[in-house]
C-alpha positions in Angstrom: 0.2 0.1 -0.2 2.8 2.2 -0.3 2.4 3.6 3.4 6.4 3.2 4.1 9.5 2.8 2.2 12.2 1.5 4.7 15.8 1.2 4.0 16.1 -2.0 5.7 13.8 -5.1 6.1 14.1 -7.1 9.3 12.9 -10.5 9.5 11.7 -11.3 13.1 10.4 -14.6 12.6 13.4 -16.1 14.3 12.8 -14.4 17.6 11.7 -17.2 20.3 8.1 -17.1 21.7 6.5 -14.8 19.1 4.7 -17.5 17.5 3.3 -18.9 20.8 -0.5 -19.4 21.8 -0.8 -19.7 25.8 -3.4 -19.7 28.6 -2.6 -16.7 30.9 -4.2 -15.8 34.2 -7.9 -15.6 34.9 -8.9 -18.0 31.7 -7.5 -15.5 29.3 -5.2 -16.0 26.4 -1.7 -14.6 25.2 -1.2 -14.6 21.6 2.1 -13.9 19.8 2.9 -11.3 17.3 3.5 -14.2 14.7 0.4 -16.4 15.1 -1.1 -16.4 11.7 -4.9 -15.7 11.3 -5.3 -19.4 10.0 -3.8 -20.4 13.2 -6.3 -18.3 15.1 -9.2 -19.6 13.4 -8.2 -23.2 14.0 -7.0 -23.1 17.4 -8.9 -25.0 20.3 -7.3 -22.6 22.7 -8.6 -19.7 20.8 -11.9 -21.1 20.4 -12.2 -21.9 24.1 -10.5 -18.7 25.6 -11.1 -16.2 23.3 -13.6 -16.9 20.6 -14.4 -13.7 19.2 -10.7 -14.2 17.6 -12.1 -17.1 16.2 -15.0 -15.7 14.9 -13.6 -12.9 13.4 -10.7 -14.6 11.7 -12.9 -16.1 8.5 -13.9 -12.7 7.6 -10.1 -11.7 6.8 -9.5 -11.7 3.4 -8.8 -15.1 1.8 -7.3 -18.3 3.0 -3.7 -17.6 1.2 -3.8 -14.1 3.1 -4.6 -15.8 6.3 -1.9 -18.6 5.8 0.5 -15.9 6.1 -0.7 -12.9 7.9 -0.2 -12.5 11.6 -2.2 -11.3 14.6 0.7 -8.7 15.2 0.9 -7.5 11.7 -2.8 -6.4 11.6 -2.6 -4.9 14.8 0.5 -2.8 14.3 -0.6 -1.6 10.8 -3.8 -0.3 12.7 -6.1 -0.4 9.6 -9.5 1.0 10.8 -11.2 -1.7 8.5 -9.3 -4.6 10.0 -11.1 -7.2 12.3 -8.5 -7.6 15.1 -7.9 -4.2 16.2 -11.7 -4.0 16.8 -11.8 -7.5 18.7 -8.8 -6.1 20.9 -10.8 -3.3 22.2 -14.0 -5.1 22.6 -12.0 -7.1 24.6 -10.0 -4.6 26.6 -6.8 -6.0 25.5 -3.3 -5.5 26.7 -0.4 -5.5 24.3 3.2 -6.4 25.0 5.7 -4.1 23.3 9.3 -4.7 23.4 12.6 -3.1 22.9 16.1 -3.2 24.3 14.8 -0.8 27.2 12.7 -3.9 28.2 9.0 -4.6 28.2 6.1 -2.2 28.0 2.5 -3.2 28.6 -0.4 -1.0 26.4 -4.2 -1.1 26.7 -5.8 -1.4 23.4 -7.7 1.7 24.6 -4.3 3.4 24.5 -2.7 1.7 21.6 -4.7 2.9 18.4 -3.8 6.4 18.0 -5.3 7.4 14.6 -5.2 6.2 11.0 -2.8 3.5 10.5 -1.0 5.1 13.9 0.0 3.2 17.1 1.5 4.0 20.2 4.4 1.9 19.2 7.8 3.9 19.5 11.0 3.9 17.2 12.9 0.4 17.7 10.1 -1.3 19.4 8.1 -4.1 18.3 4.7 -5.9 19.1 5.8 -9.1 20.9 2.2 -10.5 22.0 -1.2 -9.5 23.1 -3.3 -10.6 26.0 -6.8 -11.4 25.9 -8.9 -11.6 29.1 -11.8 -14.3 29.4 -15.6 -13.2 28.7 -18.9 -14.5 29.0 -20.0 -14.4 25.3 -18.8 -12.9 22.5 -20.2 -12.2 18.5 -18.5 -10.8 15.8 -20.7 -9.7 12.7 -19.3 -7.8 9.5 -20.8 -6.3 6.2 -18.8 -6.3 3.1 -19.6 -6.0 -0.5 -18.1 -9.5 -1.1 -16.7 -12.0 1.0 -13.0 -11.1 1.5 -13.3 -7.5 0.6 -12.6 -4.7 3.1 -15.6 -4.4 5.5 -18.2 -1.5 4.8 -18.6 -1.6 8.8 -18.3 -4.5 11.3 -18.8 -5.0 15.0 -17.0 -7.1 17.5 -19.2 -7.4 20.8 -18.5 -9.3 24.1 -20.5 -9.5 27.6 -19.1 -10.5 30.7 -22.0 -10.4 33.5 -24.2 -7.6 32.6 -21.5 -5.5 31.3 -21.6 -5.3 27.2 -18.7 -3.9 25.1 -19.3 -3.3 21.4 -16.3 -2.1 19.2 -17.0 -0.9 15.7 -14.4 -1.3 12.7 -14.9 0.6 9.2 -16.5 3.6 11.3 -13.6 5.7 12.0 -10.0 6.6 11.7 -9.2 3.7 14.6 -11.3 1.3 15.9 -14.4 2.9 17.5 -15.5 1.6 21.3 -19.1 2.7 21.6 -19.2 3.7 25.1 -22.7 4.8 25.3 -24.3 2.2 23.5 -22.2 -0.4 25.8 -23.8 1.1 28.8 -27.2 0.7 27.5 -30.1 -1.3 28.9 -32.2 -2.3 26.0 -31.4 -2.6 22.4 -33.4 0.5 21.3 -31.6 2.7 24.0 -28.0 1.4 22.4 -29.0 1.9 18.9 -30.2 5.6 19.8 -26.6 5.8 21.7 -25.0 4.9 18.4 -25.5 8.6 17.1 -23.3 9.7 19.9 -20.8 7.0 19.4 -20.1 7.0 16.0 -19.5 9.6 12.9 -18.4 7.2 10.1 -16.8 8.5 7.3 -18.5 8.3 3.7 -16.4 6.3 1.2 -16.8 5.8 -2.5 -20.0 3.5 -2.1 -21.6 4.3 1.2 -22.7 7.5 2.9 -22.2 8.5 6.6 -25.8 8.0 7.3 -25.8 4.7 5.4 -22.8 3.4 7.3 -24.4 4.4 10.7 -27.8 2.5 9.6 -25.6 -0.6 8.8 -23.9 -0.4 12.3 -27.4 -0.2 14.2 -28.3 -3.4 11.9 -25.2 -5.1 13.1 -25.8 -3.7 16.9 -29.1 -5.3 16.8 -27.9 -8.7 15.3 -24.7 -8.8 18.2 -27.0 -7.8 20.9 -29.8 -10.7 20.0 -26.6 -13.1 20.4 -25.2 -11.8 23.5 
């Protein structure tokens, strides 16, 4: 996409520990940055401890891409139409960032700074992400064709009575719908979306159209949770 023109590329696939999927404290999951989309889609551990990621993975492009693309690559690129950033926001994930200075932990709510911009500093790499356990999850997405960039999508989770809704394709970053997440009824949540979202228009869809579609997805996810 010509977003950068590096003078030097470093292959990090030989760094130990970046390709692991491990259970973490409290029933959650730690996933290394080099774990592929296909591995996430098929992993029994992901389906058990972080099923939202397994639900989202089939929506990512096509099998050839899922066999090569990685969790860390998706999160670090921070494409606002990508699935994993919204999932991380919904799950309130924590990112483990490494450099020569040591380890730094960054919450998903603080990681995505703008369009293709993150909290990663020079000489840092994203090493892993930790995803807390939740009671129920749902991932829904609308695209013109399967594998296309999403028009709009929604990662939704519930823990007890608390819900969290994070949208993709609805802003310059994934957007946590704070007001809709606090709603006690579906109708209240749909009305709250007008405060939470101001989706940019694209070549095919106006902002009001995308807001309407976000409401459609919210209803589908709400009824699943």
